[in-house]
N, C-alpha and C positions, 0 to 999 in steps of 0.2 A: 647023162653022156654029155665028155666036154665039149663046149661052145666050139661049133666049126671044127669038128674034129677031122672033117676031110679033108681041111685046109693047110692041116699039123706041116704036112711036110713039105708046102711051099714055104708057109710062113718060117720054118725053121729056116731054111734056105737064105730068104730075102732080109730076114734079121741080119746075117752073117754081116753082110756090106755095113749097115746102121752100127754094129759092135764096133767092126773095125773103123769105120770113120771115129766113133764115140774114143776110142780110142789112139788114135792119130792126134785129137784134137787136144788128148788131155796132153800129150807131150810138148813139154817147152822149158824153158830156162825159169830156173829160181820160181816164184809165187805165180809169176803171169805165165800163162798156158796160150797155144796157138789154135785158131781158128781156121786155119791156111784149108786143111784137109776136112772141114766138115762140109757136108752139100746136104742139101734137102732133098734130092732126088731119090734116094735108099726108100726115103721115108715116102714120099708120092707114090713110088712104085708099090710098096709092100702094103699101105693105108693098116688100117686098123679100128682102134676105140678112141675117141674122144673122152676125155673123164669131165668134161663137164656136159657131158651128153648122157655118162652113164650115172650120173648122180643126177636124181630126182626123176631116173625113167621110169614106166610105169612097170610093179612085178606082174606079172601073167600069169594066173595059175592054170590048174590041171583041166581045168574046163573051159578056158579061154578068157576067163573072164578075170577083171581087175584086181589083184588083193592086197595093193599095196605098192607103196614106192619104194627105191631103190634111195637108200639114208647115207650111205658109207661104204668106203671101201676098205679092207683091209691086205696088205701087203707085208711080204716076208722081207729076209735079207737080202734075197736073190731081186728083188723089185720084180717078183712076181705074186698077182693078186691070187689069195689063199679064202677068202672069205668075203661074202658083199653082204652087209647090214642092212635090212630092210624094215620100214613101218611096214604092220597090216592087220586086219582085223576088227575094222571099223564096219566092212561091208557084214560080219556076223553076229550084229548084234551085243558085239562084247565090246570094251575098252581096247584101243589100240597097244598093240607093241611091237617092241622090236626083236627081230627075231635074226639070227645069224644063216646063211645060207653057203656051203662049201662050194668055191668057182667050178668044181666038176659036176655039181651037180646044177647049177644054172646053165642056161640057154639063150645066146643073143638074139632078138628075131624083130623083126621089123616092128614090130607092134612095142617092143621093149624089150624085158628080161623076164625069162619063161622061168618060173620055178615052181617047185613039187611041193609047196607050202598049201597047205588045204586046212579046214575047219578043225577037222577030225584028227590031224597031226601035227599041228603048229606044236605043241610042248615038245615036239622032236627034236626042233629046231630054235630051243632055248638061247637067248643068248650066252648065257653063261654056262652051258653047257660046252662051247664051240673050244676047241683044244689052242686055239691061238689066243681066246682070253684067258683060260685058265694061264697059261704062261705068263700073262702079265703080271700077275703076282709070284711068281718066282723071280722074273726081272725084276720087282718092285724091291724085295728082297734082298736079291745081289747085285743089280744096277742100280741102286736108288734113284732111278728115272723112269716115269713113267707118264703117259698121257692118256686125259682123258678121249673116250669114242663117243660113249652114249651113257650117260646117268653116271653112274659108278663104274661105267666098263672102262677097264685099262689093258694098255698095251706097255709091254717093253722097247727098249731103245730101238731093237733091228725088228720089232714086230710093229710095224705103224699104219696109221690111217692115211690115206691121199689124201684128206683134207687136212694136215700136216704142212702141205706142200701149197696145194691150189689157195692163192689168192695172200699168198706169203710175199711179203716186200724181198725185191732182188737188189744187193748190192755189188760194185765193184769193189774188190777190198772190204772192211771193215767199214768205211766212212764215206763211200759215195754211194747213195741212193740212185737207183737209173730205172725202176718200176716195180713193175707185181709180174708176179707169175699167173694166167690169166686160165693155165690148165695144161693138161698131163696129155701126151700120145703114148699109147698101150698098143701092142701087137693084139690080135681077135684070141691069141693062147693066153692074155692076161700078162704080158713083161712090158715094161717101163721101155717106149725109143727115145723118148726126148719131153723136156719140157719146153711150154710156151710164155715166152715175157713180154708183156706189153710196156713200151719204154716211157716212160712219163714225161720225156723231152726227147725234141728234133733232135736233138745233138747226141742220144745215144741210137738213134734210127728212127724209121718211120714204118710203122705198123709193127704187127704182133711178131715176134723172132723166135725160132726153133732155137737150142741148145741141147749137148750132152746132158743126160743125167748123173749127177755127181753122189747119189745114193750107193751105198755099199762100200765106200772107202772113206778114208779119214776126214774127206774134203767136206762132208756134211751130214750131219747125225739129226733125227727128229728132234724137234723142241727147240730148236734152232730159233733167235728171235728172229734172223732173217736169212735168206737162201744166197752164200756168196760166191758170185761167176769170177772164176779167175782168169780172166781175159782183160786187154789194155781196152781205154774208150776208143782206141783208133780199130782196134778188130771191132768191138761191138759194134760201133757206127757204119762199118764196112758192111757188117751183114744183111741181104734184104729181108725184104719182110717174106714171112710165111703165109701161100695161101692156100688156105684151107678148099681152098675149091678143087685144089688139085689133089687132095689126101683123100682117099677112099674110103669116107666112116659110113657104116651101117647108118647109123643118123644124122643123114646131111640134109641141111636145111631146105 
């Protein structure tokens, strides 16, 4: 069962104003865009998932026991989670291994992420049997650009992992470093809502700031050396701090 399937209709409705605001915020003249129409209120109202909380969340097995941890997240070209990468196995008396868990088979619960993996079926979730991991070899040949996920696991330029962005440097244009990406916000259906940047200096703002995510356009590609924000220094410095306390996250502190 897909996580929080009973909230799909509400979330589909609530993400609409976020998408509209992101599109409006992307409009501007030349290379610099405006944040005048961007607001945190739709994010606060919709709530969702913090990527920083999802990474390293406990993987809860079918018997309510902890079987491992969530190590990474794979998303598609629509910025939708498609696969969770988990490390499991220590409790079964064997070496730990990485497995891929389809997003629709995972369930977000208060204790972590409930997964269908157990000792007898772990081979069914072999990382290298995942369709999105298989796609990486097509991308490697056709596109010539890949990203390492775990060990030898690769993803193509439009099938990407969330750690491609988390902790990445953020800049204004190509040459003005202004901080780093400390978190990514997603709906409970697993679609990216926004990125959260921690400014490196008060001149760029006080406290973390949420911005529209530019993935899925020509503005950003996985494996970029840094994440470029197409805004002016004045727009960035005027953006208020994002209040995590107002964001209804399942795993709040």
